[in-house]
C-alpha positions as CSV (number, residue, x, y, z in Angstrom):
1,M,73.2,-18.8,-14.7
2,F,73.3,-18.7,-18.4
3,A,70.2,-18.4,-20.6
4,L,68.1,-21.5,-21.4
5,S,68.1,-20.4,-25.1
6,D,71.9,-21.2,-25.2
7,L,71.0,-25.0,-25.1
8,L,68.5,-24.8,-28.0
9,T,69.0,-24.5,-31.7
10,I,67.2,-21.4,-32.7
11,A,66.4,-19.7,-35.9
12,V,64.8,-16.2,-36.0
13,D,64.7,-15.4,-39.8
14,A,61.9,-17.7,-40.9
15,T,58.7,-16.4,-42.4
16,E,55.4,-18.0,-43.6
17,N,53.2,-15.8,-45.8
18,G,55.1,-12.7,-44.7
19,I,54.8,-13.5,-41.0
20,P,58.0,-13.7,-39.0
21,Y,58.5,-16.6,-36.7
22,L,61.1,-18.1,-34.4
23,H,61.9,-21.8,-34.6
24,A,63.5,-23.4,-31.5
25,S,64.4,-27.1,-31.3
26,L,65.5,-29.2,-28.4
27,D,68.0,-32.1,-29.0
28,L,67.2,-35.2,-27.1
29,D,70.7,-35.5,-25.6
30,R,70.1,-32.1,-23.8
31,Y,66.7,-33.0,-22.3
32,D,68.0,-33.3,-18.8
33,D,70.1,-30.1,-18.9
34,V,67.2,-28.0,-20.4
35,A,64.7,-29.5,-18.0
36,Q,66.7,-28.7,-15.0
37,L,67.5,-25.2,-16.1
38,L,63.9,-24.5,-16.9
39,A,62.9,-25.7,-13.5
40,E,65.5,-23.4,-12.0
41,T,64.3,-20.4,-14.0
42,I,60.8,-21.1,-12.8
43,A,62.1,-21.2,-9.2
44,V,64.0,-17.9,-9.6
45,R,60.8,-16.2,-10.9
46,R,58.6,-17.6,-8.2
47,I,60.9,-17.4,-5.0
48,R,62.1,-14.0,-4.0
49,N,63.5,-15.2,-0.7
50,R,67.3,-15.9,-1.3
51,R,67.5,-18.5,1.6
52,L,64.5,-20.5,0.3
53,L,65.8,-20.3,-3.2
54,R,69.2,-21.6,-2.1
55,V,67.4,-24.5,-0.2
56,W,65.5,-25.4,-3.4
57,R,68.7,-25.3,-5.5
58,D,70.7,-27.4,-3.1
59,H,68.1,-30.2,-3.1
60,A,67.2,-29.9,-6.8
61,L,70.8,-30.5,-7.7
62,G,71.2,-33.4,-5.3
63,G,73.8,-31.6,-3.1
64,D,72.0,-31.7,0.1
65,D,71.1,-35.1,1.7
66,N,69.4,-33.4,4.8
67,P,65.6,-33.4,4.9
68,I,64.0,-30.0,4.2
69,D,62.4,-28.4,7.2
70,A,58.8,-29.1,7.1
71,R,57.8,-25.4,7.1
72,D,60.3,-24.7,4.2
73,E,58.8,-27.6,2.3
74,R,55.3,-26.3,2.6
75,V,56.4,-22.8,1.5
76,L,58.3,-24.2,-1.5
77,Q,55.5,-26.4,-2.5
78,E,52.9,-23.6,-2.4
79,S,55.3,-21.3,-4.3
80,L,56.4,-23.6,-7.1
81,L,53.9,-26.4,-7.6
82,E,50.9,-24.6,-9.1
83,N,50.0,-26.4,-12.3
84,V,52.5,-29.1,-11.4
85,G,50.9,-30.7,-8.2
86,T,52.7,-33.1,-5.8
87,P,53.8,-36.7,-6.2
88,D,50.7,-37.7,-4.3
89,A,48.4,-35.4,-6.2
90,P,50.0,-34.5,-9.5
91,A,48.3,-31.9,-11.8
92,S,46.6,-33.0,-15.0
93,D,48.7,-33.5,-18.0
94,E,46.8,-30.7,-19.7
95,H,47.7,-28.2,-16.9
96,L,51.4,-29.4,-16.6
97,H,52.0,-29.3,-20.4
98,G,50.5,-25.8,-20.7
99,F,52.5,-24.6,-17.9
100,V,55.8,-26.0,-19.3
101,A,55.0,-24.7,-22.8
102,E,54.4,-21.2,-21.5
103,S,57.4,-21.3,-19.3
104,L,59.7,-22.3,-22.2
105,W,58.2,-19.5,-24.3
106,L,58.9,-17.0,-21.6
107,E,62.5,-17.9,-21.3
108,I,63.2,-17.8,-25.0
109,V,61.3,-14.6,-25.9
110,E,63.0,-12.8,-23.0
111,H,66.5,-13.4,-24.3
112,V,66.3,-13.9,-28.1
113,P,65.8,-10.8,-30.4
114,M,62.9,-11.5,-32.8
115,G,60.3,-9.3,-34.4
116,P,60.8,-5.7,-33.2
117,G,63.8,-6.8,-31.2
118,T,64.5,-7.9,-27.5
119,P,61.6,-6.7,-25.3
120,V,62.1,-4.2,-22.5
121,R,59.3,-5.9,-20.6
122,V,57.8,-9.4,-20.7
123,E,54.5,-10.2,-18.9
124,G,53.3,-13.7,-18.3
125,H,50.6,-15.1,-16.1
126,D,51.0,-13.7,-12.5
127,W,50.6,-17.1,-11.1
128,S,48.7,-19.9,-12.9
129,S,48.7,-20.7,-16.6
130,T,45.0,-21.4,-16.2
131,D,44.3,-17.9,-14.8
132,P,42.1,-15.8,-17.0
133,G,43.8,-13.3,-19.2
134,G,46.3,-13.5,-22.2
135,D,49.2,-15.8,-21.8
136,G,51.9,-13.2,-22.4
137,L,52.7,-9.7,-23.4
138,T,56.0,-8.3,-24.9
139,I,56.8,-4.5,-24.9
140,Y,59.5,-3.4,-27.5
141,R,61.4,-0.2,-27.8
142,Q,63.0,0.9,-30.9
143,A,64.7,4.3,-30.7
144,E,61.8,6.4,-29.1
145,D,58.9,4.2,-30.4
146,L,57.2,1.5,-28.3
147,S,55.2,-1.4,-29.6
148,F,53.6,-4.7,-28.2
149,R,52.6,-8.2,-29.1
150,L,49.9,-9.9,-27.2
151,W,50.5,-13.7,-27.0
152,E,48.7,-16.9,-26.8
153,S,50.6,-20.0,-26.0
154,K,49.6,-23.6,-26.8
155,Y,50.9,-27.1,-26.4
156,H,50.1,-29.2,-29.3
157,G,49.9,-33.0,-28.4
158,A,47.2,-34.1,-30.9
159,D,47.8,-36.1,-34.1
160,T,46.2,-33.3,-36.1
161,P,48.3,-30.7,-37.8
162,V,50.1,-28.0,-35.5
163,R,48.3,-25.4,-37.6
164,D,45.0,-26.5,-35.8
165,S,46.3,-25.4,-32.4
166,V,47.7,-22.2,-34.0
167,N,44.3,-21.4,-35.4
168,L,42.6,-22.1,-32.2
169,A,45.0,-19.6,-30.5
170,C,44.2,-17.0,-33.1
171,R,40.4,-17.4,-32.5
172,Q,40.8,-17.0,-28.8
173,I,42.9,-13.9,-29.1
174,N,40.5,-12.5,-31.8
175,E,37.7,-12.9,-29.4
176,R,39.3,-11.8,-26.1
177,A,42.1,-9.4,-27.1
178,L,40.5,-6.3,-25.6
179,K,39.7,-8.1,-22.3
180,Y,43.3,-9.4,-22.1
181,L,44.8,-6.1,-22.8
182,A,42.6,-4.3,-20.3
183,R,44.0,-6.6,-17.6
184,F,47.7,-5.9,-18.8
185,S,47.0,-2.2,-18.9
186,L,46.7,-2.3,-15.1
187,V,50.5,-2.8,-15.0
188,E,50.7,1.0,-15.7
189,Q,50.0,1.6,-11.9
190,Q,53.2,-0.4,-11.0
191,I,55.5,1.6,-13.3
192,T,56.8,4.7,-11.4
193,D,60.2,5.2,-13.1
194,D,59.2,5.6,-16.8
195,R,56.1,7.5,-17.4
196,V,56.3,7.1,-21.2
197,L,56.1,3.3,-20.8
198,A,53.4,3.7,-18.2
199,L,51.3,5.7,-20.5
200,F,51.8,3.2,-23.3
201,Y,50.5,0.4,-21.0
202,S,47.4,2.5,-20.3
203,R,46.8,2.7,-24.0
204,L,47.0,-0.9,-25.0
205,P,43.3,-1.6,-25.4
206,E,43.0,1.6,-27.5
207,L,45.9,0.8,-29.7
208,W,44.6,-2.7,-30.4
209,A,41.0,-1.4,-31.2
210,N,42.6,1.2,-33.6
211,R,44.7,-1.4,-35.2
212,D,47.6,1.0,-34.5
213,P,51.1,0.1,-36.0
214,A,52.2,-0.3,-32.5
215,A,49.9,-3.1,-31.8
216,G,50.7,-6.7,-32.6
217,V,49.9,-10.4,-32.0
218,G,52.1,-13.5,-31.2
219,I,51.3,-17.1,-31.3
220,A,53.5,-19.7,-29.6
221,V,53.1,-23.4,-29.8
222,S,55.2,-26.2,-28.5
223,A,54.9,-29.6,-30.4
224,A,56.8,-32.8,-30.8
225,D,57.3,-32.1,-34.4
226,A,55.8,-29.9,-37.1
227,D,55.4,-30.7,-40.7
228,G,54.2,-28.2,-43.3
229,S,53.0,-24.7,-42.7
230,V,52.1,-23.6,-39.2
231,F,51.7,-19.8,-39.1
232,D,50.7,-19.0,-42.8
233,R,47.0,-18.4,-41.8
234,V,47.5,-16.2,-38.7
235,S,47.1,-12.9,-40.7
236,N,43.5,-14.0,-41.8
237,Y,42.3,-13.5,-38.2
238,F,43.5,-9.9,-37.6
239,E,43.3,-6.6,-39.5
240,L,47.1,-6.1,-39.2
241,D,50.0,-5.9,-41.6
242,A,52.1,-9.1,-41.7
243,A,55.0,-7.7,-39.8
244,Q,52.6,-7.0,-36.8
245,H,52.4,-10.8,-36.3
246,Q,54.9,-13.1,-34.7
247,G,55.1,-16.9,-34.4
248,H,57.1,-19.0,-31.9
249,L,57.5,-22.7,-32.6
250,S,59.3,-24.9,-30.2
251,V,59.9,-28.5,-31.4
252,T,60.6,-30.7,-28.5
253,G,60.4,-34.2,-29.6
254,D,59.1,-36.1,-26.6
255,F,57.4,-33.1,-24.9
256,P,55.4,-35.1,-22.3
257,G,58.8,-36.8,-21.2
258,F,60.4,-33.3,-21.1
259,A,57.6,-31.8,-19.0
260,S,57.9,-34.7,-16.6
261,K,61.5,-34.1,-16.1
262,V,60.8,-30.4,-15.4
263,K,58.1,-31.6,-12.9
264,E,60.5,-33.9,-11.2
265,S,63.2,-31.2,-10.9
266,L,60.7,-28.9,-9.2
267,W,59.6,-31.8,-6.9
268,S,63.3,-32.6,-6.0
269,G,64.0,-29.1,-4.9
270,C,60.9,-29.1,-2.7
271,G,62.0,-32.3,-1.0
272,S,59.1,-34.3,-2.6
273,W,61.1,-36.5,-5.0
274,N,64.0,-38.8,-4.5
275,A,65.0,-39.6,-8.0
276,H,68.6,-38.4,-7.6
């Protein structure tokens, strides 16, 4: 399976007020392909059982006309439909759009070099995009040096400037960064093959509090369109050098329509949707 980023138009060399940011755009004629691939990447992340993943894929791609076993259907729904809901009880638009925006960011940031480079680890929410804690964390390694970016992800669906959602994300991180990083630092207990990386995780809150050069912040926003400056005020919120910030802008046109296609693909694989 190729990377979702291969289907997007991506520029990584943009800057605003010295802050580097990535600009990704989705062409309307690729909505179906990108939505299907994003749904599949979500399934791959969530389902560790190969047989169940194969069942989901067969039905999501419309290649299996046989009904899904009732037990498999229940397991697939519980594994994949958090923040999505079912056709009978769909999740709210707010939860669905936040989940799809965060999933889109996760797939792009994991495969496209930006800022300090391609991350050696990417952390998202363990389960639900509404769980407490930061939306994401990327760990970078350059030569022998490690650095991180703490991310907040937003979907911007209002008529106000996209900058408003960016500023809201900045305020949230500014207020809660230490709490978010304390949660992420617990990953240290899971890393047994790289003690240097494990030690770095344990120091995340300390590095942030000290405004260490290894610390940094990232703001990701998905929007139908974006006119004017988006990330130019980010550095006003943090006592960091401009290069310690990262922006991520995904321009998706009809985002609600795109999110619905992702939802329907997830439903189809679970045997809950018969749009094919």
